[in-house]
C-alpha positions as CSV (number, residue, x, y, z in Angstrom):
1,M,170.1,85.6,104.7
2,S,167.0,87.3,103.2
3,D,166.7,91.0,103.5
4,Y,163.3,90.5,105.2
5,S,165.1,89.3,108.4
6,N,166.1,92.9,108.9
7,Y,162.6,93.9,109.8
8,G,162.2,94.1,113.6
9,A,159.6,95.3,116.1
10,S,161.2,98.8,116.0
11,D,160.9,99.2,112.2
12,D,158.6,101.9,110.7
13,Y,156.6,99.3,108.8
14,S,154.4,97.9,111.7
15,D,151.7,95.2,112.0
16,E,149.2,98.1,112.3
17,D,150.1,99.2,108.8
18,N,149.7,95.6,107.5
19,Y,146.1,95.5,108.9
20,A,145.1,98.9,107.8
21,G,142.2,99.1,105.3
22,A,141.6,95.4,104.7
23,Y,141.4,94.4,108.4
24,G,139.9,97.6,109.8
25,G,143.1,99.3,110.8
26,Y,143.6,103.0,110.5
27,D,145.2,104.3,107.3
28,D,145.0,107.9,106.2
29,L,145.8,107.2,102.6
30,Y,143.2,104.4,102.4
31,D,140.6,106.7,103.9
32,E,141.4,109.4,101.5
33,V,141.3,107.1,98.4
34,M,137.9,105.6,99.5
35,E,136.5,109.0,100.2
36,E,137.4,110.2,96.8
37,A,136.1,107.0,95.2
38,G,132.8,107.3,97.0
39,Y,132.7,103.7,98.3
40,D,134.6,101.3,100.6
41,A,136.4,98.6,98.5
42,W,136.2,96.2,101.4
43,D,132.5,96.7,102.0
44,I,131.2,93.9,99.7
45,G,127.5,94.2,99.1
46,Y,125.0,91.8,97.5
47,E,122.8,93.0,94.8
48,E,119.0,92.5,95.2
49,F,117.3,91.1,92.1
50,G,114.4,89.0,90.9
51,F,111.6,91.1,92.5
52,D,108.1,89.6,92.5
53,E,104.6,90.1,93.8
54,E,105.7,90.1,97.4
55,T,108.3,92.9,96.9
56,F,106.0,95.7,98.1
57,L,105.6,93.9,101.4
58,F,109.3,93.6,101.7
59,E,109.8,97.3,101.0
60,F,107.1,98.6,103.4
61,D,108.5,99.6,106.8
62,P,105.8,100.7,109.3
63,F,108.4,102.2,111.6
64,V,109.8,104.5,108.8
65,E,106.2,105.5,108.1
66,Y,105.7,106.2,111.8
67,F,108.6,108.5,112.2
68,D,107.7,110.3,108.9
69,M,104.6,111.5,110.9
70,K,106.7,113.7,113.1
71,D,105.8,117.4,113.0
72,D,108.1,120.4,113.4
73,S,108.2,119.8,117.1
74,D,109.5,116.3,116.6
75,V,106.2,114.8,117.9
76,V,104.5,112.0,116.0
77,T,100.8,112.7,115.2
78,M,99.1,109.4,114.5
79,T,96.3,109.4,111.8
80,Y,93.5,107.0,111.0
81,Q,94.7,106.9,107.4
82,S,98.1,105.5,108.6
83,L,96.3,102.9,110.8
84,V,94.1,101.8,107.9
85,K,97.1,101.4,105.6
86,L,98.9,99.3,108.2
87,T,96.0,97.0,108.7
88,E,95.7,96.5,105.0
89,M,99.4,95.8,104.6
90,T,99.4,93.4,107.5
91,C,96.5,91.5,106.0
92,Q,98.3,91.3,102.7
93,L,101.5,90.0,104.4
94,L,99.5,87.3,106.2
95,R,97.8,86.3,102.9
96,A,101.2,86.1,101.2
97,W,102.3,83.7,103.9
98,M,99.1,81.6,103.5
99,K,99.8,81.5,99.8
100,R,103.3,80.2,100.5
101,S,101.8,77.6,102.9
102,S,99.2,76.5,100.4
103,A,102.1,75.7,98.0
104,S,103.1,73.0,100.4
105,L,106.6,74.2,100.7
106,G,107.1,73.6,104.4
107,D,105.4,70.3,105.2
108,D,108.5,68.5,106.3
109,Q,110.2,71.4,108.2
110,D,107.9,72.0,111.2
111,N,109.8,69.7,113.5
112,K,113.3,70.8,112.5
113,I,113.2,74.4,113.8
114,T,112.8,76.1,117.2
115,Q,111.0,79.4,118.0
116,D,114.2,81.5,118.0
117,E,116.1,79.8,115.2
118,P,117.0,82.1,112.3
119,F,117.3,81.0,108.7
120,N,120.8,79.7,108.3
121,Y,122.1,81.3,105.1
122,F,124.5,84.1,106.0
123,V,122.6,87.3,106.4
124,L,121.2,87.6,102.9
125,N,117.6,88.6,102.4
126,L,115.2,86.8,100.0
127,Y,116.0,89.1,97.1
128,Q,119.8,88.4,97.4
129,L,119.4,84.7,97.2
130,E,119.4,82.4,94.2
131,T,116.3,80.3,93.3
132,K,117.2,77.2,95.3
133,E,117.9,79.2,98.5
134,R,114.8,81.3,98.0
135,D,112.7,78.1,98.0
136,E,114.5,77.0,101.2
137,L,113.8,80.4,102.9
138,K,110.1,80.2,101.9
139,T,110.0,76.6,103.3
140,F,111.6,77.8,106.5
141,S,109.2,80.8,106.8
142,V,106.1,78.7,106.5
143,A,107.3,76.2,109.1
144,K,108.6,78.9,111.5
145,L,105.4,81.0,111.5
146,L,103.3,77.9,111.6
147,R,105.1,77.0,114.8
148,S,104.7,80.6,116.2
149,F,101.0,80.8,115.5
150,G,100.2,77.2,116.3
151,S,98.2,76.4,113.2
152,E,97.1,77.8,109.9
153,E,93.6,78.3,111.4
154,E,95.2,80.7,114.0
155,V,96.9,82.6,111.2
156,S,93.6,82.9,109.3
157,K,91.8,84.0,112.5
158,F,94.4,86.7,113.1
159,E,94.1,87.9,109.5
160,K,90.3,88.2,109.9
161,A,90.7,90.1,113.2
162,V,93.1,92.6,111.6
163,N,90.7,92.9,108.6
164,Q,87.9,93.7,111.0
165,M,90.1,96.2,112.7
166,G,90.7,97.9,109.3
167,K,86.9,98.0,108.6
168,F,86.3,99.7,112.0
169,L,89.1,102.2,111.4
170,R,87.8,102.9,108.0
171,K,84.3,103.5,109.5
172,C,85.9,106.0,111.9
173,L,87.3,107.8,108.9
174,L,83.9,107.9,107.2
175,D,82.3,109.4,110.3
176,I,85.0,112.1,110.5
177,L,84.8,112.8,106.8
178,G,81.0,113.0,106.9
179,S,81.1,115.5,109.7
180,C,83.4,117.7,107.6
181,L,80.9,117.9,104.6
182,P,78.0,120.4,104.5
183,H,75.3,117.9,103.6
184,S,74.6,114.3,104.4
185,L,75.7,112.1,101.5
186,P,74.7,108.5,100.7
187,Y,77.2,105.9,101.9
188,P,78.4,104.8,98.4
189,V,79.2,108.4,97.5
190,L,81.0,109.0,100.8
191,S,82.9,105.8,100.5
192,T,84.1,106.7,97.0
193,I,85.2,110.1,98.2
194,L,87.1,108.4,101.0
195,S,88.8,106.0,98.6
196,H,90.0,108.9,96.4
197,L,91.3,110.9,99.4
198,M,93.1,107.9,100.8
199,A,94.8,107.2,97.4
200,A,96.0,110.8,97.3
201,K,97.0,110.7,101.0
202,G,94.6,113.5,101.6
203,L,93.4,112.4,105.1
204,Q,96.5,112.9,107.2
205,K,95.0,116.0,108.9
206,V,91.3,115.0,108.9
207,G,91.1,114.9,112.7
208,L,89.7,112.6,115.4
209,V,86.3,111.0,116.1
210,T,85.8,112.6,119.4
211,K,84.9,116.3,119.6
212,L,85.5,116.5,123.4
213,E,88.8,118.2,124.2
214,S,89.1,116.1,127.3
215,S,89.0,112.9,125.3
216,K,91.3,113.8,122.4
217,M,94.5,112.9,124.2
218,M,93.1,109.5,125.1
219,E,92.0,108.8,121.5
220,M,95.4,109.8,120.1
221,D,97.2,107.7,122.7
222,Y,95.1,104.7,121.8
223,M,95.8,105.2,118.1
224,D,99.5,105.5,118.7
225,K,99.8,102.4,120.8
226,L,97.6,100.4,118.4
227,Y,99.8,101.4,115.5
228,L,103.1,100.5,117.2
229,S,101.7,97.1,118.4
230,L,100.6,96.2,114.9
231,A,103.8,97.5,113.4
232,D,105.8,95.2,115.7
233,V,103.8,92.2,114.4
234,Y,104.3,93.3,110.8
235,D,108.0,93.7,111.3
236,H,108.4,90.4,113.1
237,I,106.6,88.5,110.3
238,K,108.5,90.3,107.6
239,V,111.8,89.5,109.2
240,V,110.9,85.8,109.0
241,M,109.5,85.8,105.5
242,F,112.3,87.8,103.9
243,N,115.2,87.0,106.2
244,I,115.9,90.7,107.0
245,E,118.5,91.0,109.8
246,P,117.3,87.6,111.1
247,N,118.5,88.1,114.7
248,T,116.5,91.3,115.1
249,H,113.8,89.8,117.4
250,S,115.9,87.2,119.2
251,T,115.7,88.9,122.5
252,E,112.2,90.4,122.2
253,P,108.8,89.0,123.1
254,S,107.5,86.2,121.0
255,L,105.3,86.8,118.0
256,N,102.4,85.3,119.9
257,V,102.8,87.8,122.7
258,K,102.9,90.6,120.2
259,K,99.8,89.3,118.4
260,E,97.9,89.1,121.7
261,S,98.9,92.7,122.5
262,V,97.3,93.8,119.2
263,L,94.1,91.9,119.9
264,R,93.9,93.2,123.4
265,R,94.2,96.8,122.3
266,F,91.4,96.4,119.8
267,K,88.9,95.0,122.2
């Protein structure tokens, strides 16, 4: 009889030891080795590669930017510069989707998906996929967002609305900047100064439009809620376009509800 038959339930070498490390069990030696190595041998990652003209949209996270605005008291102070940047990024994200759509990648997919259906390819994002799967994801994203918005015309209308929002917010910045300068300057000069300051992120503490103390809290609250509403839309569209944690929004309001929330706050 084999010596292995001598191993019983009472032996020191238990099932828990068998499952340690590879199957999530507890193993002091395994933990020590992994800590010394600096990585978990069982945590298999997928490299991102093949970055393209859409990568900056994939990398931009409006919620990370939001929490970066916290002060020493752990309070977020919203700025017009951050709002303008988010409107610009949202417009560019929507235009990237329209460019995918114009490539006619998703013509035959619209009737094959539902509102809450994720892209069915493991949990890999666009930049972890090979060329064939990337094309499939782009096809899926065109069809899914087309179904969410209702039509390409609705996507275009929303992009124009966000663009108008950005123009209005930029005008707010111009008014604030103009009030900070000793002399009235021609609009082209003021606009050039504004562009340089925005590029250098020099407008984070420029202040508010209102000068009334009683209205400042209301203005700041409006800015904060507008940013978070638009950030929610950006994040939702980005998840679909790049397959980032695809079930993130499965239990949240639909994209259409989020879009209407943005438009309602801007009225």
